SEBALO-153462 format. One record per residue (C-alpha): chain; x, y, z. Coordinates in Angstrom, 3 decimals. Example, Ala and Ser with C-alpha at 12.3 -4.5 7.8 and 13.67 -1.06 7.14 Angstrom:
! SEBALO-153462
(atom "A",(12.300,-4.500,7.800)) (atom "A",(13.670,-1.060,7.140)) 
END
This chain:
! SEBALO-153462
(atom "A",(2.626,-47.026,15.402)) (atom "A",(5.741,-45.448,16.509)) (atom "A",(8.864,-45.357,13.558)) (atom "A",(11.008,-43.674,15.652)) (atom "A",(14.903,-45.413,15.569)) (atom "A",(15.680,-44.412,18.979)) (atom "A",(18.458,-41.877,18.027)) (atom "A",(18.261,-38.074,19.533)) (atom "A",(20.640,-35.796,17.564)) (atom "A",(20.954,-33.443,19.731)) (atom "A",(22.293,-36.380,22.502)) (atom "A",(23.948,-38.863,20.437)) (atom "A",(24.995,-40.854,23.411)) (atom "A",(21.001,-41.612,24.099)) (atom "A",(18.436,-44.045,23.004)) (atom "A",(15.085,-43.740,23.616)) (atom "A",(11.774,-46.735,22.718)) (atom "A",(14.075,-48.359,20.280)) (atom "A",(16.764,-50.967,21.487)) (atom "A",(17.788,-52.793,18.003)) (atom "A",(21.226,-51.848,16.765)) (atom "A",(21.374,-49.972,13.263)) (atom "A",(23.747,-50.832,10.646)) (atom "A",(25.176,-47.399,10.994)) (atom "A",(25.528,-46.738,14.527)) (atom "A",(29.118,-45.443,14.952)) (atom "A",(28.753,-45.687,19.164)) (atom "A",(26.868,-47.388,21.769)) (atom "A",(24.575,-45.737,23.671)) (atom "A",(25.441,-44.498,27.192)) (atom "A",(21.753,-44.686,28.387)) (atom "A",(18.350,-45.819,27.652)) (atom "A",(15.134,-44.389,27.983)) (atom "A",(11.805,-45.778,27.906)) (atom "A",(8.157,-43.826,27.499)) (atom "A",(5.427,-46.570,27.969)) (atom "A",(5.103,-50.487,27.658)) (atom "A",(3.283,-50.425,24.376)) (atom "A",(4.919,-52.939,22.000)) (atom "A",(5.914,-50.760,19.297)) (atom "A",(8.119,-48.849,22.024)) (atom "A",(9.775,-52.051,23.040)) (atom "A",(11.633,-53.132,19.740)) (atom "A",(14.992,-54.786,20.476)) (atom "A",(14.230,-54.499,24.275)) (atom "A",(14.216,-58.152,24.648)) (atom "A",(18.079,-58.279,23.751)) (atom "A",(18.867,-55.726,25.683)) (atom "A",(22.027,-55.946,27.767)) (atom "A",(23.347,-52.259,28.620)) (atom "A",(23.397,-49.790,29.709)) (atom "A",(20.564,-48.783,32.208)) (atom "A",(17.352,-48.327,30.688)) (atom "A",(15.635,-45.230,32.664)) (atom "A",(11.582,-45.096,32.762)) (atom "A",(8.576,-44.510,35.200)) (atom "A",(7.929,-46.834,38.477)) (atom "A",(4.787,-47.927,36.690)) (atom "A",(6.348,-48.784,33.525)) (atom "A",(8.966,-50.637,35.131)) (atom "A",(6.723,-52.687,37.252)) (atom "A",(4.292,-53.871,34.335)) (atom "A",(7.419,-54.608,32.148)) (atom "A",(8.799,-57.173,34.696)) (atom "A",(5.509,-59.090,34.131)) (atom "A",(4.598,-59.017,30.871)) (atom "A",(4.696,-62.309,28.985)) (atom "A",(5.099,-63.156,25.167)) (atom "A",(4.735,-66.456,23.739)) (atom "A",(6.810,-66.369,20.417)) (atom "A",(6.433,-69.396,18.066)) (atom "A",(8.889,-70.537,15.864)) (atom "A",(8.036,-72.786,12.403)) (atom "A",(10.103,-76.000,12.699)) (atom "A",(9.424,-77.704,9.077)) (atom "A",(11.925,-80.413,9.594)) (atom "A",(9.911,-81.816,12.660)) (atom "A",(6.666,-80.851,11.277)) (atom "A",(5.505,-78.663,14.710)) (atom "A",(5.327,-75.175,15.953)) (atom "A",(7.922,-74.564,18.397)) (atom "A",(6.471,-72.347,21.160)) (atom "A",(8.712,-70.543,24.485)) (atom "A",(7.483,-68.290,26.997)) (atom "A",(9.247,-64.920,26.907)) (atom "A",(9.243,-62.310,29.756)) (atom "A",(11.671,-58.900,30.413)) (atom "A",(12.502,-60.472,34.018)) (atom "A",(16.144,-60.598,32.977)) (atom "A",(16.209,-56.581,32.658)) (atom "A",(15.133,-56.021,36.623)) (atom "A",(18.982,-54.746,37.099)) (atom "A",(19.198,-52.489,34.140)) (atom "A",(15.579,-50.811,34.610)) (atom "A",(15.585,-47.764,36.771)) (atom "A",(12.772,-45.704,37.574)) (atom "A",(12.757,-41.904,37.933)) (atom "A",(9.772,-40.349,39.863)) (atom "A",(7.676,-37.958,37.879)) (atom "A",(8.306,-34.033,37.442)) (atom "A",(11.607,-34.597,39.788)) (atom "A",(14.888,-33.585,37.730)) (atom "A",(16.796,-36.304,37.625)) (atom "A",(20.800,-36.207,37.143)) (atom "A",(22.471,-39.187,34.990)) (atom "A",(26.088,-39.369,34.305)) (atom "A",(26.734,-41.279,31.138)) (atom "A",(30.642,-41.085,31.448)) (atom "A",(33.160,-39.521,34.034)) (atom "A",(32.572,-35.482,33.324)) (atom "A",(29.456,-36.462,30.682)) (atom "A",(26.193,-35.617,32.584)) (atom "A",(22.578,-34.964,31.625)) (atom "A",(19.400,-34.062,33.581)) (atom "A",(16.301,-35.974,32.715)) (atom "A",(12.753,-34.895,33.820)) (atom "A",(9.590,-36.941,33.522)) (atom "A",(5.959,-35.917,32.686)) (atom "A",(2.594,-37.721,32.861)) (atom "A",(1.899,-38.319,28.653)) (atom "A",(-1.889,-38.561,29.334)) (atom "A",(-1.805,-41.616,27.284)) (atom "A",(-1.681,-44.804,29.789)) (atom "A",(-0.535,-46.073,32.990)) (atom "A",(3.262,-45.209,33.303)) (atom "A",(3.499,-43.508,30.038)) (atom "A",(5.803,-40.352,30.247)) (atom "A",(7.151,-37.312,28.119)) (atom "A",(10.750,-37.158,29.015)) (atom "A",(12.813,-33.876,28.990)) (atom "A",(16.390,-33.808,28.863)) (atom "A",(19.071,-30.916,29.381)) (atom "A",(22.426,-30.857,29.204)) (atom "A",(25.233,-29.429,26.756)) (atom "A",(23.461,-26.245,26.459)) (atom "A",(20.694,-28.071,24.714)) (atom "A",(17.368,-29.175,25.684)) (atom "A",(14.850,-31.397,23.858)) (atom "A",(11.048,-32.958,24.695)) (atom "A",(10.502,-36.560,23.929)) (atom "A",(6.781,-37.012,23.952)) (atom "A",(6.417,-40.521,23.487)) (atom "A",(2.763,-41.400,22.768)) (atom "A",(0.633,-38.473,24.220)) (atom "A",(-3.037,-37.129,24.133)) (atom "A",(-1.991,-33.294,24.172)) (atom "A",(-6.001,-32.147,25.316)) (atom "A",(-6.108,-28.538,25.940)) (atom "A",(-6.283,-28.856,29.860)) (atom "A",(-2.939,-31.128,29.386)) (atom "A",(-1.437,-28.749,27.480)) (atom "A",(-2.495,-25.697,29.725)) (atom "A",(-1.221,-27.908,32.866)) (atom "A",(2.334,-28.328,31.454)) (atom "A",(2.690,-24.421,30.812)) (atom "A",(2.191,-23.438,34.406)) (atom "A",(4.630,-26.208,35.419)) (atom "A",(7.629,-24.536,37.190)) (atom "A",(10.295,-26.518,35.237)) (atom "A",(8.557,-25.791,31.839)) (atom "A",(7.751,-22.073,32.430)) (atom "A",(11.001,-20.615,30.709)) (atom "A",(9.967,-22.467,27.447)) (atom "A",(6.728,-21.234,27.391)) (atom "A",(5.570,-18.615,24.248)) (atom "A",(3.620,-15.565,25.469)) (atom "A",(1.736,-13.089,23.459)) (atom "A",(3.739,-10.016,23.884)) (atom "A",(7.242,-11.918,24.589)) (atom "A",(9.334,-14.278,23.424)) (atom "A",(10.072,-17.521,25.898)) (atom "A",(13.411,-17.276,28.262)) (atom "A",(14.246,-20.383,26.499)) (atom "A",(13.404,-22.711,23.572)) (atom "A",(13.206,-26.518,23.005)) (atom "A",(16.125,-27.153,20.199)) (atom "A",(13.917,-30.080,19.303)) (atom "A",(10.306,-31.691,20.317)) (atom "A",(10.360,-35.259,19.192)) (atom "A",(6.660,-35.472,18.429)) (atom "A",(3.907,-38.135,18.265)) (atom "A",(2.526,-37.475,14.994)) (atom "A",(0.334,-40.695,14.904)) (atom "A",(-2.701,-38.512,13.456)) (atom "A",(-0.629,-35.585,12.363)) (atom "A",(-2.912,-34.441,9.437)) (atom "A",(-5.062,-32.046,8.295)) (atom "A",(-7.399,-34.611,6.886)) (atom "A",(-11.021,-33.760,8.247)) (atom "A",(-11.280,-37.000,10.124)) (atom "A",(-8.541,-36.432,12.461)) (atom "A",(-8.702,-32.619,12.803)) (atom "A",(-10.588,-32.551,15.816)) (atom "A",(-11.500,-35.079,18.802)) (atom "A",(-13.748,-35.406,21.584)) (atom "A",(-12.011,-34.921,24.794)) (atom "A",(-11.604,-38.007,26.408)) (atom "A",(-14.128,-36.622,29.368)) (atom "A",(-16.418,-35.999,26.482)) (atom "A",(-16.372,-39.569,25.394)) (atom "A",(-16.984,-41.077,28.791)) (atom "A",(-19.903,-38.630,29.306)) (atom "A",(-21.272,-40.099,26.545)) (atom "A",(-20.878,-43.840,27.387)) (atom "A",(-22.357,-43.105,30.683)) (atom "A",(-25.290,-41.335,29.121)) (atom "A",(-25.908,-44.414,27.164)) (atom "A",(-25.151,-47.133,29.426)) (atom "A",(-27.696,-45.407,32.395)) (atom "A",(-30.480,-46.687,29.992)) (atom "A",(-29.762,-50.246,30.769)) (atom "A",(-31.961,-52.238,33.385)) (atom "A",(-29.893,-52.826,36.699)) (atom "A",(-27.818,-56.096,36.714)) (atom "A",(-27.210,-55.772,33.004)) (atom "A",(-23.494,-57.414,32.289)) (atom "A",(-20.928,-55.129,30.345)) (atom "A",(-17.966,-56.348,28.612)) (atom "A",(-15.518,-53.466,27.979)) (atom "A",(-12.871,-54.145,25.409)) (atom "A",(-9.623,-53.171,26.703)) (atom "A",(-7.152,-54.679,24.444)) (atom "A",(-4.148,-52.230,25.474)) (atom "A",(-2.901,-50.190,28.375)) (atom "A",(-4.695,-46.895,28.117)) (atom "A",(-8.310,-47.251,29.497)) (atom "A",(-7.779,-47.067,32.800)) (atom "A",(-9.840,-43.683,33.296)) (atom "A",(-12.834,-45.583,31.528)) (atom "A",(-12.626,-48.336,34.193)) (atom "A",(-12.386,-46.009,37.202)) (atom "A",(-15.626,-44.347,35.543)) (atom "A",(-17.488,-47.074,34.932)) (atom "A",(-16.985,-48.875,38.194)) (atom "A",(-18.234,-45.363,39.970)) (atom "A",(-21.074,-45.193,38.036)) (atom "A",(-22.505,-48.680,38.139)) (atom "A",(-21.471,-49.390,41.384)) (atom "A",(-19.559,-52.251,40.786)) (atom "A",(-15.967,-53.520,40.422)) (atom "A",(-14.188,-54.038,37.047)) (atom "A",(-13.381,-58.406,36.698)) (atom "A",(-10.299,-58.880,35.223)) (atom "A",(-8.351,-62.216,34.887)) (atom "A",(-5.609,-63.202,37.024)) (atom "A",(-3.024,-62.221,34.491)) (atom "A",(-4.277,-58.891,33.540)) (atom "A",(-4.867,-58.325,37.313)) (atom "A",(-1.696,-59.109,38.317)) (atom "A",(0.305,-56.483,36.160)) (atom "A",(-1.598,-53.606,37.869)) (atom "A",(-1.254,-54.949,41.042)) (atom "A",(2.472,-55.115,40.457)) (atom "A",(2.428,-51.141,40.233)) (atom "A",(0.589,-50.937,43.580)) (atom "A",(3.162,-53.157,45.564)) (atom "A",(6.083,-51.364,43.894)) (atom "A",(8.729,-50.506,46.372)) (atom "A",(9.484,-47.287,44.464)) (atom "A",(7.556,-44.455,43.832)) (atom "A",(3.594,-45.577,43.771)) (atom "A",(1.890,-44.358,40.852)) (atom "A",(-1.360,-42.043,41.197)) (atom "A",(-3.498,-44.224,39.635)) (atom "A",(-2.503,-47.646,41.978)) (atom "A",(-4.586,-46.877,44.483)) (atom "A",(-7.824,-46.120,42.503)) (atom "A",(-7.247,-49.208,40.519)) (atom "A",(-6.421,-51.678,43.089)) (atom "A",(-6.974,-50.366,46.318)) (atom "A",(-4.759,-49.199,49.251)) (atom "A",(-4.552,-49.588,53.201)) (atom "A",(-6.299,-47.022,55.367)) (atom "A",(-5.170,-47.250,59.245)) (atom "A",(-6.689,-50.721,59.489)) (atom "A",(-9.015,-51.152,56.850)) (atom "A",(-7.987,-52.295,53.151)) (atom "A",(-10.110,-49.777,50.605)) (atom "A",(-10.856,-52.047,47.416)) (atom "A",(-9.877,-50.176,44.364)) (atom "A",(-12.170,-50.887,41.123)) (atom "A",(-10.193,-53.756,39.860)) (atom "A",(-11.011,-57.379,41.159)) (atom "A",(-10.498,-61.164,40.117)) (atom "A",(-14.098,-62.018,41.429)) (atom "A",(-17.326,-61.708,39.783)) (atom "A",(-18.776,-58.592,38.532)) (atom "A",(-21.254,-57.040,36.139)) (atom "A",(-18.564,-55.312,34.321)) (atom "A",(-15.569,-57.266,33.014)) (atom "A",(-12.513,-56.362,31.042)) (atom "A",(-10.884,-59.742,31.048)) (atom "A",(-8.810,-61.766,28.071)) (atom "A",(-11.098,-64.107,26.103)) (atom "A",(-9.548,-67.585,26.221)) (atom "A",(-9.114,-67.260,30.223)) (atom "A",(-12.287,-69.221,31.080)) (atom "A",(-14.373,-66.452,32.340)) (atom "A",(-18.023,-67.445,32.228)) (atom "A",(-18.746,-64.315,30.816)) (atom "A",(-18.288,-65.638,26.986)) (atom "A",(-20.908,-67.935,27.903)) (atom "A",(-23.621,-65.514,28.389)) (atom "A",(-25.359,-62.352,27.492)) (atom "A",(-23.459,-59.202,27.670)) (atom "A",(-23.568,-55.663,26.305)) (atom "A",(-20.359,-54.781,24.423)) (atom "A",(-18.599,-51.888,25.147)) (atom "A",(-15.639,-50.591,22.305)) (atom "A",(-13.707,-47.572,22.366)) (atom "A",(-13.299,-45.973,19.017)) (atom "A",(-10.844,-42.648,17.863)) (atom "A",(-13.960,-40.624,16.839)) (atom "A",(-16.947,-40.483,14.466)) (atom "A",(-16.816,-38.574,11.421)) (atom "A",(-19.747,-37.758,8.756)) (atom "A",(-21.999,-40.591,10.631)) (atom "A",(-19.173,-43.309,10.060)) (atom "A",(-17.146,-44.451,13.097)) (atom "A",(-13.329,-44.195,13.395)) (atom "A",(-12.170,-47.459,14.624)) (atom "A",(-9.270,-47.968,17.169)) (atom "A",(-8.003,-51.149,16.217)) (atom "A",(-4.891,-50.738,17.913)) (atom "A",(-4.217,-47.393,15.894)) (atom "A",(-0.932,-46.068,17.431)) (atom "A",(0.381,-49.229,18.719)) (atom "A",(-0.514,-51.364,21.487)) (atom "A",(-2.812,-53.644,19.997)) (atom "A",(-3.142,-56.827,22.289)) (atom "A",(-0.504,-55.550,24.780)) (atom "A",(-2.892,-56.431,27.603)) (atom "A",(-3.056,-59.879,26.600)) (atom "A",(-0.450,-62.533,27.008)) (atom "A",(1.337,-62.403,23.754)) (atom "A",(1.372,-65.135,20.860)) (atom "A",(3.500,-64.123,18.070)) (atom "A",(4.755,-66.129,15.108)) (atom "A",(8.326,-65.523,14.251)) (atom "A",(8.664,-64.787,10.244)) (atom "A",(11.713,-63.486,9.856)) (atom "A",(13.161,-66.049,7.800)) (atom "A",(11.410,-65.864,4.076)) (atom "A",(12.304,-69.451,3.724)) (atom "A",(10.246,-70.518,6.248)) (atom "A",(7.432,-67.852,5.159)) (atom "A",(7.429,-69.693,1.860)) (atom "A",(6.890,-72.878,3.144)) (atom "A",(4.384,-72.048,5.480)) (atom "A",(2.398,-70.303,2.305)) (atom "A",(3.206,-73.801,0.708)) (atom "A",(1.115,-75.575,3.610)) (atom "A",(-1.584,-72.954,3.779)) (atom "A",(-2.163,-73.344,0.052)) (atom "A",(-2.543,-77.420,0.538)) (atom "A",(-4.719,-76.860,3.634)) (atom "A",(-6.823,-73.903,2.301)) (atom "A",(-7.217,-75.203,-1.177)) (atom "A",(-11.076,-75.432,-1.284)) (atom "A",(-11.439,-71.981,0.229)) (atom "A",(-9.994,-69.665,-2.505)) (atom "A",(-10.897,-66.602,-0.884)) (atom "A",(-9.602,-67.262,2.901)) (atom "A",(-6.634,-68.483,1.344)) (atom "A",(-5.997,-65.483,-0.438)) (atom "A",(-6.347,-63.205,2.671)) (atom "A",(-3.496,-65.270,4.400)) (atom "A",(-1.647,-65.214,1.821)) (atom "A",(-1.487,-61.409,1.499)) (atom "A",(-1.070,-61.482,5.562)) (atom "A",(2.578,-63.479,4.750)) (atom "A",(3.463,-61.722,1.857)) (atom "A",(3.185,-58.232,3.704)) (atom "A",(5.289,-59.634,6.436)) (atom "A",(7.855,-60.099,3.998)) (atom "A",(7.707,-56.866,1.957)) (atom "A",(7.730,-55.032,5.396)) (atom "A",(10.348,-56.956,6.859)) (atom "A",(7.796,-57.808,9.913)) (atom "A",(9.608,-59.871,12.129)) (atom "A",(6.523,-61.010,14.231)) (atom "A",(2.891,-61.490,13.456)) (atom "A",(0.535,-61.584,16.530)) (atom "A",(-1.981,-64.853,17.069)) (atom "A",(-4.591,-65.525,19.118)) (atom "A",(-3.723,-67.762,21.993)) (atom "A",(-7.219,-69.425,22.228)) (atom "A",(-7.152,-71.065,18.947)) (atom "A",(-3.676,-72.302,19.668)) (atom "A",(-4.504,-73.445,22.843)) (atom "A",(-7.904,-75.649,21.331)) (atom "A",(-9.623,-78.349,22.646)) (atom "A",(-8.692,-81.732,20.995)) (atom "A",(-10.548,-84.909,21.200)) (atom "A",(-8.361,-86.325,23.996)) (atom "A",(-7.268,-83.251,26.177)) (atom "A",(-8.636,-80.439,27.810)) (atom "A",(-7.733,-77.313,26.671)) (atom "A",(-3.565,-77.006,26.516)) (atom "A",(-1.598,-74.272,28.727)) (atom "A",(0.712,-72.586,26.640)) (atom "A",(2.750,-71.711,29.278)) (atom "A",(6.084,-73.824,28.883)) (atom "A",(7.993,-74.541,26.203)) (atom "A",(5.495,-77.023,23.888)) (atom "A",(5.207,-78.724,20.569)) (atom "A",(2.133,-78.055,18.531)) (atom "A",(1.060,-79.315,14.838)) (atom "A",(1.690,-76.891,11.945)) (atom "A",(-1.866,-77.122,11.103)) (atom "A",(-2.922,-75.628,14.335)) (atom "A",(-0.907,-72.416,12.716)) (atom "A",(-2.916,-72.676,9.560)) (atom "A",(-5.885,-72.771,11.909)) (atom "A",(-4.555,-69.339,13.987)) (atom "A",(-3.809,-67.815,10.427)) (atom "A",(-7.125,-68.168,9.339)) (atom "A",(-8.941,-66.979,12.646)) (atom "A",(-6.557,-64.157,12.235)) (atom "A",(-7.527,-62.796,8.714)) (atom "A",(-11.207,-63.489,9.606)) (atom "A",(-11.395,-61.376,12.486)) (atom "A",(-9.270,-58.443,10.236)) (atom "A",(-12.322,-58.817,7.717)) (atom "A",(-14.853,-58.300,10.134)) (atom "A",(-12.948,-55.597,12.144)) (atom "A",(-13.175,-53.766,8.850)) (atom "A",(-17.626,-53.719,8.935)) (atom "A",(-17.059,-52.338,12.512)) (atom "A",(-15.785,-55.213,15.072)) (atom "A",(-16.630,-58.773,14.027)) (atom "A",(-19.594,-61.141,15.494)) (atom "A",(-21.264,-58.125,17.557)) (atom "A",(-20.911,-55.775,14.728)) (atom "A",(-22.582,-57.936,12.133)) (atom "A",(-25.323,-58.612,14.569)) (atom "A",(-25.557,-54.554,14.976)) (atom "A",(-25.265,-54.621,10.915)) (atom "A",(-28.503,-57.021,10.925)) (atom "A",(-30.512,-54.901,13.373)) (atom "A",(-30.176,-57.830,15.950)) (atom "A",(-31.447,-55.966,19.705)) (atom "A",(-30.664,-57.092,22.920)) (atom "A",(-33.757,-58.014,25.127)) (atom "A",(-33.259,-55.271,27.254)) (atom "A",(-35.990,-53.002,26.096)) (atom "A",(-34.764,-53.159,22.369)) (atom "A",(-31.312,-51.549,23.673)) (atom "A",(-28.038,-52.462,21.557)) (atom "A",(-25.912,-55.183,22.357)) (atom "A",(-22.984,-53.368,21.419)) (atom "A",(-22.223,-49.756,22.392)) (atom "A",(-19.351,-47.263,21.194)) (atom "A",(-17.821,-44.232,22.377)) (atom "A",(-14.863,-41.866,21.382)) (atom "A",(-11.839,-42.504,23.324)) (atom "A",(-8.592,-41.654,21.296)) (atom "A",(-5.341,-42.607,23.073)) (atom "A",(-3.467,-40.242,20.619)) (atom "A",(-3.679,-36.661,20.223)) (atom "A",(-5.683,-34.995,17.279)) (atom "A",(-4.222,-32.785,14.643)) (atom "A",(-5.448,-29.095,16.515)) (atom "A",(-4.589,-30.802,19.670)) (atom "A",(-0.862,-31.240,18.393)) (atom "A",(-1.159,-27.531,17.202)) (atom "A",(-2.075,-26.347,20.773)) (atom "A",(1.229,-27.961,22.171)) (atom "A",(3.302,-26.804,19.271)) (atom "A",(2.067,-23.371,19.594)) (atom "A",(2.739,-23.076,23.264)) (atom "A",(6.342,-23.535,22.814)) (atom "A",(7.308,-23.147,19.518)) (atom "A",(10.254,-25.494,19.192)) (atom "A",(13.365,-24.828,16.844)) (atom "A",(12.769,-28.339,15.171)) (atom "A",(10.174,-31.079,15.064)) (atom "A",(11.038,-34.306,14.467)) (atom "A",(7.880,-36.740,13.650)) (atom "A",(8.010,-40.001,15.691)) (atom "A",(5.363,-41.731,13.339)) (atom "A",(6.365,-41.338,9.803)) (atom "A",(5.083,-43.382,6.596)) (atom "A",(8.126,-43.287,4.419)) (atom "A",(6.470,-44.631,1.527)) (atom "A",(3.318,-42.525,1.220)) (atom "A",(5.271,-39.065,2.770)) (atom "A",(4.528,-35.898,0.888)) (atom "A",(5.180,-32.318,1.324)) (atom "A",(1.522,-32.365,3.259)) (atom "A",(3.150,-34.715,5.657)) (atom "A",(5.727,-32.297,6.546)) (atom "A",(6.140,-30.543,9.980)) (atom "A",(6.436,-26.997,7.846)) (atom "A",(2.893,-27.809,6.266)) (atom "A",(1.558,-29.334,9.620)) (atom "A",(2.953,-26.784,12.068)) (atom "A",(4.316,-23.639,10.009)) (atom "A",(1.475,-21.266,10.480)) (atom "A",(2.128,-21.473,14.150)) (atom "A",(5.080,-19.487,13.783)) (atom "A",(6.043,-15.945,13.013)) (atom "A",(9.385,-16.709,11.283)) (atom "A",(9.445,-20.500,9.708)) (atom "A",(12.034,-22.345,11.111)) (atom "A",(14.039,-25.088,9.025)) (atom "A",(12.852,-28.632,10.428)) (atom "A",(15.488,-31.155,9.956)) (atom "A",(13.532,-34.189,9.064)) (atom "A",(11.453,-32.195,6.251)) (atom "A",(14.960,-31.188,4.466)) (atom "A",(15.781,-34.949,4.742)) (atom "A",(13.019,-36.288,3.283)) (atom "A",(13.253,-33.559,0.476)) (atom "A",(16.722,-34.609,-0.152)) (atom "A",(15.523,-38.515,-0.648)) (atom "A",(12.759,-37.278,-2.701)) (atom "A",(14.994,-34.877,-4.777)) (atom "A",(12.214,-32.154,-4.368)) (atom "A",(13.499,-28.666,-4.264)) (atom "A",(10.221,-26.648,-3.547)) (atom "A",(9.250,-27.813,0.132)) (atom "A",(5.688,-26.363,-0.487)) 
END
């Protein structure tokens, strides 16, 4: 998950992927950039009023249609208040830029920069941002999967050729800094090397071809970034992918954009060829492959199906679960979030949970741990399952939480117990289906498993990051995912990437962390 605070030291007038004001901000930003729509890159965006926010066309269209449902506790009335929140009010601020096209942006009279967006190999609309101006150049990666083929393509790009390091010569230019996605930047074995996306898809297709025709599959796509898997499954099984109306509308919007068409749009939702409409791989109609959200009433959840779940990788016979690693978990769902910024209200909620769960001490302990961590880590919101909040009661049908409504606070206790139960199951490999697998339960399809996993990381392995840094050898590297509490010299940029340089640079973020810890020997 990104911990980047949005500030680019070489360009202090800019903010990227973080839009909440910081206490020591001495000057407001003159331009903002958004790399993609995953939630850990949208902090503070809902309250952004100026200046313009530059992004890809796909990111703009999806963002304008995202829906969140923040829930606020009202103990005076004993209810949970819900409101609908969107980013539609940012329509005039969001300015799309075509990919691989240098674009001049005027910050103020006589003060301009040039920005160029490059596909980040992460999710639909995700981009890296190359910023040039005033004799400085930086590359902000956002979230990336820097596979070897992808880095090699970058080194051949006309705009980046001057920055490429060659065996027998220095580059013509250097990046002053690369702001790097360091989600898995560690020399620890599980994260050193991952199978490529193509290898992961090939493994998946090899397994599912063993199932008989007509088998129904459910693909766990809890966030943006699995579009290529949809394409592969659709083509291989000769079936379109069923999405619920909300998820489908997000991708449909990308295809209908009046700006620059995203390459994936035609493949996902179709296009017009002369007088004929060509279908994409996504649909809201019945299909044998589903990727819809739970709680939307799809009949697949009432029948037999084989669940397909992406993981990061495997190591020593164990699976490294995805679980939203690197941010983005649940971004394809209609968000329901509990606001927990008020410590007094969190304390009242703890008391309510203690009262309602007094007969379930183990469950109560887990709920209290989540609430305690939210206070200690200064978490502002906790994601909830809307299918639990919108449960069926004795007198009403399933409630639609699409407008401002009030729910009894006891419903919140149920949602929190559901949350910790799922967390507990996730640790043992994915809930109900994982439990069945652990017990040796098999589907009736010739004893084939009901759950299939395959490696498909949306973030770079350590070796992939090394390949990217070796190709450009920037003057400085700023990590965008940092565990400030657990940081040590083994997490420093010099330890991780210093071996790629003939002359070790002084990495500014390392020096900052060493100073904070009063460490004199960086290695």
